[in-house]
LUMDREN-64519 format. One record per atom (N, C-alpha, C): residue in three letters; atom name; x, y, z. Coordinates in steps of 0.2 Angstrom, whole numbers, plus 5000, padded with zeros to 4 digits. Example, Ala and Ser with C-alpha at 12.3 -4.5 7.8 and 13.67 -1.06 7.14 Angstrom:
# residues 2
@resn:ALA name:N px:5066 py:4972 pz:5039
@resn:ALA name:CA px:5062 py:4978 pz:5039
@resn:ALA name:C px:5066 py:4984 pz:5039
@resn:SER name:N px:5064 py:4989 pz:5035
@resn:SER name:CA px:5068 py:4995 pz:5036
@resn:SER name:C px:5064 py:5000 pz:5039
END
This chain:
# residues 123
@resn:MET name:N px:5521 py:5539 pz:5436
@resn:MET name:CA px:5524 py:5536 pz:5442
@resn:MET name:C px:5524 py:5541 pz:5448
@resn:LEU name:N px:5525 py:5547 pz:5447
@resn:LEU name:CA px:5525 py:5552 pz:5452
@resn:LEU name:C px:5518 py:5552 pz:5455
@resn:ALA name:N px:5513 py:5553 pz:5450
@resn:ALA name:CA px:5507 py:5554 pz:5452
@resn:ALA name:C px:5505 py:5547 pz:5457
@resn:THR name:N px:5507 py:5541 pz:5455
@resn:THR name:CA px:5505 py:5536 pz:5459
@resn:THR name:C px:5508 py:5536 pz:5466
@resn:LEU name:N px:5514 py:5538 pz:5467
@resn:LEU name:CA px:5517 py:5539 pz:5473
@resn:LEU name:C px:5515 py:5544 pz:5477
@resn:LEU name:N px:5512 py:5550 pz:5474
@resn:LEU name:CA px:5508 py:5556 pz:5477
@resn:LEU name:C px:5501 py:5553 pz:5480
@resn:GLY name:N px:5498 py:5549 pz:5476
@resn:GLY name:CA px:5492 py:5546 pz:5477
@resn:GLY name:C px:5493 py:5542 pz:5484
@resn:ALA name:N px:5497 py:5538 pz:5484
@resn:ALA name:CA px:5499 py:5533 pz:5489
@resn:ALA name:C px:5500 py:5536 pz:5495
@resn:ALA name:N px:5504 py:5542 pz:5495
@resn:ALA name:CA px:5506 py:5546 pz:5501
@resn:ALA name:C px:5499 py:5549 pz:5504
@resn:ARG name:N px:5495 py:5552 pz:5499
@resn:ARG name:CA px:5489 py:5555 pz:5501
@resn:ARG name:C px:5485 py:5550 pz:5505
@resn:GLN name:N px:5484 py:5544 pz:5502
@resn:GLN name:CA px:5480 py:5539 pz:5505
@resn:GLN name:C px:5483 py:5537 pz:5512
@resn:LYS name:N px:5489 py:5536 pz:5513
@resn:LYS name:CA px:5492 py:5535 pz:5519
@resn:LYS name:C px:5490 py:5540 pz:5524
@resn:ALA name:N px:5491 py:5546 pz:5522
@resn:ALA name:CA px:5489 py:5552 pz:5526
@resn:ALA name:C px:5482 py:5551 pz:5530
@resn:LEU name:N px:5477 py:5549 pz:5525
@resn:LEU name:CA px:5470 py:5548 pz:5527
@resn:LEU name:C px:5468 py:5542 pz:5531
@resn:ALA name:N px:5473 py:5538 pz:5531
@resn:ALA name:CA px:5472 py:5532 pz:5536
@resn:ALA name:C px:5470 py:5533 pz:5543
@resn:SER name:N px:5466 py:5530 pz:5546
@resn:SER name:CA px:5465 py:5531 pz:5553
@resn:SER name:C px:5469 py:5526 pz:5557
@resn:PRO name:N px:5472 py:5529 pz:5563
@resn:PRO name:CA px:5475 py:5524 pz:5568
@resn:PRO name:C px:5471 py:5519 pz:5570
@resn:ASP name:N px:5465 py:5519 pz:5569
@resn:ASP name:CA px:5460 py:5514 pz:5572
@resn:ASP name:C px:5459 py:5508 pz:5568
@resn:LEU name:N px:5462 py:5508 pz:5562
@resn:LEU name:CA px:5462 py:5503 pz:5556
@resn:LEU name:C px:5468 py:5501 pz:5555
@resn:ILE name:N px:5469 py:5494 pz:5553
@resn:ILE name:CA px:5475 py:5491 pz:5551
@resn:ILE name:C px:5474 py:5489 pz:5543
@resn:GLU name:N px:5478 py:5492 pz:5539
@resn:GLU name:CA px:5478 py:5491 pz:5532
@resn:GLU name:C px:5483 py:5487 pz:5529
@resn:ASP name:N px:5482 py:5482 pz:5526
@resn:ASP name:CA px:5487 py:5478 pz:5523
@resn:ASP name:C px:5487 py:5478 pz:5515
@resn:HIS name:N px:5491 py:5482 pz:5512
@resn:HIS name:CA px:5491 py:5482 pz:5504
@resn:HIS name:C px:5496 py:5477 pz:5503
@resn:GLY name:N px:5494 py:5472 pz:5498
@resn:GLY name:CA px:5499 py:5467 pz:5495
@resn:GLY name:C px:5495 py:5463 pz:5490
@resn:PHE name:N px:5496 py:5456 pz:5490
@resn:PHE name:CA px:5494 py:5452 pz:5485
@resn:PHE name:C px:5490 py:5446 pz:5489
@resn:LEU name:N px:5485 py:5444 pz:5486
@resn:LEU name:CA px:5481 py:5438 pz:5487
@resn:LEU name:C px:5483 py:5432 pz:5483
@resn:ARG name:N px:5486 py:5427 pz:5485
@resn:ARG name:CA px:5488 py:5421 pz:5481
@resn:ARG name:C px:5482 py:5417 pz:5480
@resn:VAL name:N px:5480 py:5415 pz:5473
@resn:VAL name:CA px:5475 py:5411 pz:5472
@resn:VAL name:C px:5477 py:5406 pz:5467
@resn:ASN name:N px:5473 py:5401 pz:5465
@resn:ASN name:CA px:5474 py:5397 pz:5460
@resn:ASN name:C px:5468 py:5397 pz:5455
@resn:LEU name:N px:5470 py:5400 pz:5449
@resn:LEU name:CA px:5465 py:5400 pz:5443
@resn:LEU name:C px:5466 py:5396 pz:5438
@resn:ASP name:N px:5462 py:5391 pz:5435
@resn:ASP name:CA px:5462 py:5387 pz:5430
@resn:ASP name:C px:5469 py:5382 pz:5431
@resn:GLY name:N px:5471 py:5380 pz:5438
@resn:GLY name:CA px:5477 py:5377 pz:5438
@resn:GLY name:C px:5483 py:5380 pz:5439
@resn:ARG name:N px:5482 py:5387 pz:5438
@resn:ARG name:CA px:5489 py:5391 pz:5439
@resn:ARG name:C px:5489 py:5396 pz:5445
@resn:ASP name:N px:5494 py:5396 pz:5449
@resn:ASP name:CA px:5495 py:5400 pz:5454
@resn:ASP name:C px:5496 py:5406 pz:5451
@resn:MET name:N px:5492 py:5412 pz:5455
@resn:MET name:CA px:5492 py:5419 pz:5453
@resn:MET name:C px:5492 py:5423 pz:5459
@resn:ARG name:N px:5495 py:5430 pz:5458
@resn:ARG name:CA px:5494 py:5434 pz:5463
@resn:ARG name:C px:5489 py:5439 pz:5460
@resn:LEU name:N px:5484 py:5441 pz:5465
@resn:LEU name:CA px:5479 py:5447 pz:5463
@resn:LEU name:C px:5481 py:5453 pz:5468
@resn:GLU name:N px:5482 py:5458 pz:5465
@resn:GLU name:CA px:5483 py:5464 pz:5470
@resn:GLU name:C px:5478 py:5465 pz:5475
@resn:GLY name:N px:5479 py:5465 pz:5481
@resn:GLY name:CA px:5474 py:5465 pz:5486
@resn:GLY name:C px:5475 py:5470 pz:5491
@resn:LEU name:N px:5469 py:5471 pz:5495
@resn:LEU name:CA px:5470 py:5476 pz:5501
@resn:LEU name:C px:5465 py:5473 pz:5507
@resn:ILE name:N px:5467 py:5472 pz:5513
@resn:ILE name:CA px:5464 py:5470 pz:5518
@resn:ILE name:C px:5463 py:5476 pz:5523
@resn:VAL name:N px:5457 py:5477 pz:5526
@resn:VAL name:CA px:5457 py:5483 pz:5531
@resn:VAL name:C px:5453 py:5480 pz:5537
@resn:LYS name:N px:5455 py:5481 pz:5543
@resn:LYS name:CA px:5451 py:5479 pz:5548
@resn:LYS name:C px:5452 py:5484 pz:5555
@resn:ARG name:N px:5448 py:5484 pz:5559
@resn:ARG name:CA px:5448 py:5488 pz:5565
@resn:ARG name:C px:5454 py:5486 pz:5569
@resn:ALA name:N px:5458 py:5490 pz:5571
@resn:ALA name:CA px:5464 py:5488 pz:5575
@resn:ALA name:C px:5462 py:5484 pz:5582
@resn:ASP name:N px:5456 py:5485 pz:5584
@resn:ASP name:CA px:5454 py:5482 pz:5590
@resn:ASP name:C px:5450 py:5476 pz:5589
@resn:ALA name:N px:5449 py:5474 pz:5582
@resn:ALA name:CA px:5445 py:5467 pz:5580
@resn:ALA name:C px:5448 py:5462 pz:5583
@resn:GLN name:N px:5444 py:5457 pz:5586
@resn:GLN name:CA px:5446 py:5451 pz:5588
@resn:GLN name:C px:5441 py:5445 pz:5586
@resn:GLY name:N px:5444 py:5439 pz:5585
@resn:GLY name:CA px:5439 py:5433 pz:5584
@resn:GLY name:C px:5437 py:5434 pz:5575
@resn:ARG name:N px:5431 py:5431 pz:5574
@resn:ARG name:CA px:5429 py:5430 pz:5568
@resn:ARG name:C px:5425 py:5436 pz:5566
@resn:LEU name:N px:5426 py:5439 pz:5559
@resn:LEU name:CA px:5422 py:5445 pz:5557
@resn:LEU name:C px:5419 py:5444 pz:5551
@resn:PRO name:N px:5414 py:5447 pz:5551
@resn:PRO name:CA px:5410 py:5446 pz:5543
@resn:PRO name:C px:5415 py:5449 pz:5539
@resn:ILE name:N px:5415 py:5446 pz:5533
@resn:ILE name:CA px:5419 py:5448 pz:5527
@resn:ILE name:C px:5415 py:5452 pz:5522
@resn:ALA name:N px:5417 py:5458 pz:5520
@resn:ALA name:CA px:5415 py:5462 pz:5514
@resn:ALA name:C px:5420 py:5461 pz:5508
@resn:LEU name:N px:5418 py:5458 pz:5503
@resn:LEU name:CA px:5423 py:5457 pz:5498
@resn:LEU name:C px:5421 py:5463 pz:5492
@resn:ILE name:N px:5426 py:5467 pz:5491
@resn:ILE name:CA px:5426 py:5472 pz:5486
@resn:ILE name:C px:5429 py:5472 pz:5480
@resn:VAL name:N px:5426 py:5471 pz:5474
@resn:VAL name:CA px:5429 py:5470 pz:5468
@resn:VAL name:C px:5426 py:5476 pz:5464
@resn:HIS name:N px:5430 py:5477 pz:5458
@resn:HIS name:CA px:5429 py:5482 pz:5453
@resn:HIS name:C px:5425 py:5480 pz:5447
@resn:GLY name:N px:5424 py:5485 pz:5443
@resn:GLY name:CA px:5420 py:5483 pz:5437
@resn:GLY name:C px:5424 py:5484 pz:5431
@resn:LYS name:N px:5421 py:5483 pz:5426
@resn:LYS name:CA px:5426 py:5484 pz:5419
@resn:LYS name:C px:5427 py:5492 pz:5417
@resn:PRO name:N px:5432 py:5494 pz:5415
@resn:PRO name:CA px:5433 py:5501 pz:5414
@resn:PRO name:C px:5431 py:5502 pz:5406
@resn:ALA name:N px:5430 py:5508 pz:5405
@resn:ALA name:CA px:5428 py:5510 pz:5398
@resn:ALA name:C px:5432 py:5508 pz:5393
@resn:ASP name:N px:5438 py:5508 pz:5394
@resn:ASP name:CA px:5443 py:5506 pz:5389
@resn:ASP name:C px:5449 py:5501 pz:5392
@resn:PHE name:N px:5450 py:5496 pz:5387
@resn:PHE name:CA px:5456 py:5491 pz:5391
@resn:PHE name:C px:5462 py:5494 pz:5392
@resn:GLY name:N px:5464 py:5500 pz:5389
@resn:GLY name:CA px:5470 py:5503 pz:5390
@resn:GLY name:C px:5472 py:5506 pz:5397
@resn:SER name:N px:5466 py:5506 pz:5401
@resn:SER name:CA px:5467 py:5510 pz:5408
@resn:SER name:C px:5467 py:5503 pz:5413
@resn:MET name:N px:5467 py:5497 pz:5411
@resn:MET name:CA px:5467 py:5492 pz:5415
@resn:MET name:C px:5473 py:5492 pz:5420
@resn:ASP name:N px:5478 py:5493 pz:5418
@resn:ASP name:CA px:5485 py:5494 pz:5422
@resn:ASP name:C px:5485 py:5500 pz:5427
@resn:ARG name:N px:5480 py:5504 pz:5426
@resn:ARG name:CA px:5480 py:5510 pz:5431
@resn:ARG name:C px:5475 py:5509 pz:5435
@resn:GLU name:N px:5471 py:5503 pz:5436
@resn:GLU name:CA px:5466 py:5502 pz:5441
@resn:GLU name:C px:5470 py:5499 pz:5447
@resn:HIS name:N px:5469 py:5501 pz:5453
@resn:HIS name:CA px:5472 py:5499 pz:5458
@resn:HIS name:C px:5467 py:5499 pz:5465
@resn:THR name:N px:5469 py:5495 pz:5470
@resn:THR name:CA px:5464 py:5494 pz:5476
@resn:THR name:C px:5464 py:5501 pz:5479
@resn:ASP name:N px:5469 py:5506 pz:5478
@resn:ASP name:CA px:5467 py:5513 pz:5481
@resn:ASP name:C px:5460 py:5515 pz:5478
@resn:SER name:N px:5458 py:5513 pz:5473
@resn:SER name:CA px:5452 py:5516 pz:5470
@resn:SER name:C px:5445 py:5514 pz:5475
@resn:VAL name:N px:5446 py:5509 pz:5479
@resn:VAL name:CA px:5441 py:5507 pz:5483
@resn:VAL name:C px:5442 py:5507 pz:5491
@resn:ILE name:N px:5448 py:5511 pz:5492
@resn:ILE name:CA px:5450 py:5511 pz:5499
@resn:ILE name:C px:5446 py:5515 pz:5504
@resn:ARG name:N px:5441 py:5520 pz:5502
@resn:ARG name:CA px:5437 py:5523 pz:5505
@resn:ARG name:C px:5432 py:5519 pz:5508
@resn:GLN name:N px:5429 py:5515 pz:5503
@resn:GLN name:CA px:5424 py:5509 pz:5505
@resn:GLN name:C px:5426 py:5504 pz:5509
@resn:ALA name:N px:5432 py:5502 pz:5508
@resn:ALA name:CA px:5435 py:5498 pz:5513
@resn:ALA name:C px:5436 py:5500 pz:5520
@resn:ARG name:N px:5438 py:5506 pz:5520
@resn:ARG name:CA px:5439 py:5510 pz:5527
@resn:ARG name:C px:5432 py:5510 pz:5531
@resn:ASP name:N px:5428 py:5512 pz:5527
@resn:ASP name:CA px:5421 py:5513 pz:5530
@resn:ASP name:C px:5418 py:5506 pz:5533
@resn:LEU name:N px:5419 py:5501 pz:5529
@resn:LEU name:CA px:5416 py:5495 pz:5530
@resn:LEU name:C px:5420 py:5492 pz:5537
@resn:ALA name:N px:5426 py:5493 pz:5536
@resn:ALA name:CA px:5431 py:5491 pz:5542
@resn:ALA name:C px:5429 py:5494 pz:5549
@resn:ALA name:N px:5428 py:5501 pz:5548
@resn:ALA name:CA px:5426 py:5504 pz:5554
@resn:ALA name:C px:5419 py:5502 pz:5557
@resn:ARG name:N px:5415 py:5500 pz:5552
@resn:ARG name:CA px:5409 py:5497 pz:5555
@resn:ARG name:C px:5409 py:5490 pz:5558
@resn:GLY name:N px:5415 py:5487 pz:5558
@resn:GLY name:CA px:5416 py:5480 pz:5560
@resn:GLY name:C px:5417 py:5475 pz:5555
@resn:TRP name:N px:5417 py:5476 pz:5549
@resn:TRP name:CA px:5419 py:5471 pz:5545
@resn:TRP name:C px:5426 py:5470 pz:5543
@resn:LEU name:N px:5428 py:5465 pz:5540
@resn:LEU name:CA px:5435 py:5463 pz:5538
@resn:LEU name:C px:5434 py:5465 pz:5530
@resn:ALA name:N px:5437 py:5470 pz:5527
@resn:ALA name:CA px:5435 py:5473 pz:5521
@resn:ALA name:C px:5441 py:5470 pz:5517
@resn:VAL name:N px:5439 py:5466 pz:5511
@resn:VAL name:CA px:5445 py:5463 pz:5507
@resn:VAL name:C px:5443 py:5466 pz:5500
@resn:ALA name:N px:5448 py:5469 pz:5497
@resn:ALA name:CA px:5447 py:5471 pz:5490
@resn:ALA name:C px:5453 py:5467 pz:5486
@resn:ALA name:N px:5450 py:5466 pz:5480
@resn:ALA name:CA px:5455 py:5462 pz:5475
@resn:ALA name:C px:5454 py:5465 pz:5468
@resn:MET name:N px:5459 py:5465 pz:5465
@resn:MET name:CA px:5459 py:5467 pz:5458
@resn:MET name:C px:5459 py:5461 pz:5453
@resn:HIS name:N px:5455 py:5461 pz:5449
@resn:HIS name:CA px:5454 py:5455 pz:5443
@resn:HIS name:C px:5461 py:5454 pz:5440
@resn:ARG name:N px:5462 py:5448 pz:5438
@resn:ARG name:CA px:5468 py:5447 pz:5434
@resn:ARG name:C px:5469 py:5452 pz:5428
@resn:GLY name:N px:5475 py:5453 pz:5427
@resn:GLY name:CA px:5476 py:5458 pz:5422
@resn:GLY name:C px:5475 py:5466 pz:5423
@resn:PHE name:N px:5472 py:5467 pz:5429
@resn:PHE name:CA px:5471 py:5473 pz:5432
@resn:PHE name:C px:5476 py:5475 pz:5437
@resn:GLY name:N px:5478 py:5482 pz:5436
@resn:GLY name:CA px:5482 py:5484 pz:5442
@resn:GLY name:C px:5490 py:5480 pz:5442
@resn:GLN name:N px:5492 py:5478 pz:5448
@resn:GLN name:CA px:5497 py:5473 pz:5448
@resn:GLN name:C px:5496 py:5466 pz:5448
@resn:SER name:N px:5490 py:5464 pz:5447
@resn:SER name:CA px:5488 py:5457 pz:5447
@resn:SER name:C px:5491 py:5454 pz:5441
@resn:ASP name:N px:5493 py:5447 pz:5442
@resn:ASP name:CA px:5496 py:5443 pz:5437
@resn:ASP name:C px:5491 py:5441 pz:5432
@resn:GLY name:N px:5493 py:5439 pz:5426
@resn:GLY name:CA px:5490 py:5436 pz:5421
@resn:GLY name:C px:5485 py:5442 pz:5416
@resn:PRO name:N px:5483 py:5438 pz:5411
@resn:PRO name:CA px:5480 py:5442 pz:5406
@resn:PRO name:C px:5473 py:5443 pz:5408
@resn:TYR name:N px:5470 py:5448 pz:5405
@resn:TYR name:CA px:5463 py:5449 pz:5407
@resn:TYR name:C px:5459 py:5444 pz:5403
@resn:PRO name:N px:5453 py:5441 pz:5407
@resn:PRO name:CA px:5450 py:5436 pz:5405
@resn:PRO name:C px:5446 py:5437 pz:5398
@resn:ALA name:N px:5445 py:5432 pz:5394
@resn:ALA name:CA px:5441 py:5433 pz:5388
@resn:ALA name:C px:5435 py:5438 pz:5388
@resn:GLY name:N px:5433 py:5441 pz:5384
@resn:GLY name:CA px:5428 py:5447 pz:5384
@resn:GLY name:C px:5421 py:5444 pz:5385
@resn:MET name:N px:5417 py:5449 pz:5387
@resn:MET name:CA px:5410 py:5447 pz:5389
@resn:MET name:C px:5406 py:5452 pz:5387
@resn:THR name:N px:5400 py:5451 pz:5385
@resn:THR name:CA px:5395 py:5456 pz:5383
@resn:THR name:C px:5389 py:5456 pz:5387
@resn:CYS name:N px:5385 py:5461 pz:5387
@resn:CYS name:CA px:5379 py:5462 pz:5391
@resn:CYS name:C px:5374 py:5463 pz:5385
@resn:ASP name:N px:5376 py:5462 pz:5379
@resn:ASP name:CA px:5370 py:5463 pz:5374
@resn:ASP name:C px:5366 py:5457 pz:5372
@resn:PRO name:N px:5360 py:5456 pz:5374
@resn:PRO name:CA px:5356 py:5450 pz:5373
@resn:PRO name:C px:5356 py:5448 pz:5366
@resn:ARG name:N px:5357 py:5452 pz:5361
@resn:ARG name:CA px:5357 py:5450 pz:5354
@resn:ARG name:C px:5364 py:5447 pz:5352
@resn:ALA name:N px:5369 py:5447 pz:5357
@resn:ALA name:CA px:5376 py:5445 pz:5355
@resn:ALA name:C px:5376 py:5437 pz:5354
@resn:SER name:N px:5380 py:5434 pz:5350
@resn:SER name:CA px:5381 py:5428 pz:5349
@resn:SER name:C px:5384 py:5423 pz:5353
@resn:ALA name:N px:5387 py:5427 pz:5358
@resn:ALA name:CA px:5392 py:5424 pz:5363
@resn:ALA name:C px:5388 py:5419 pz:5367
@resn:SER name:N px:5391 py:5413 pz:5369
@resn:SER name:CA px:5387 py:5407 pz:5372
@resn:SER name:C px:5385 py:5410 pz:5379
@resn:PRO name:N px:5379 py:5407 pz:5381
@resn:PRO name:CA px:5374 py:5409 pz:5387
@resn:PRO name:C px:5378 py:5411 pz:5393
@resn:GLU name:N px:5384 py:5406 pz:5394
@resn:GLU name:CA px:5388 py:5408 pz:5400
@resn:GLU name:C px:5392 py:5413 pz:5400
@resn:ARG name:N px:5394 py:5416 pz:5394
@resn:ARG name:CA px:5397 py:5422 pz:5394
@resn:ARG name:C px:5392 py:5429 pz:5394
@resn:ARG name:N px:5386 py:5428 pz:5394
@resn:ARG name:CA px:5382 py:5434 pz:5394
@resn:ARG name:C px:5381 py:5437 pz:5401
@resn:CYS name:N px:5380 py:5444 pz:5401
@resn:CYS name:CA px:5378 py:5446 pz:5408
@resn:CYS name:C px:5371 py:5444 pz:5409
@resn:ARG name:N px:5369 py:5443 pz:5415
@resn:ARG name:CA px:5362 py:5441 pz:5417
@resn:ARG name:C px:5360 py:5446 pz:5422
END
């Protein structure tokens, strides 16, 4: 817990006054269920009108035990860089990761020899 608070304080200290950062939740509907996904939105403070959107998502960790330790702070540098270049940077954590609602979706494999159905294989 203390490490999380220190990490958050360090990230805030690095934030630019030229950017607006909104840490919170994105409300989505998945399979008919309303859910909250941990989210981050960053834009330039002087941004006006419509902006191009850069959607930032994460990959799968090496072990499922670390899913709850994944947070949008892990991509904040990329979000800030894109926002400084004029993009609306939107980061979201998959369900079951960080503070996002819900269980992790069913497993998936990238092994072409796997018996998983074709829609569950990596392409």
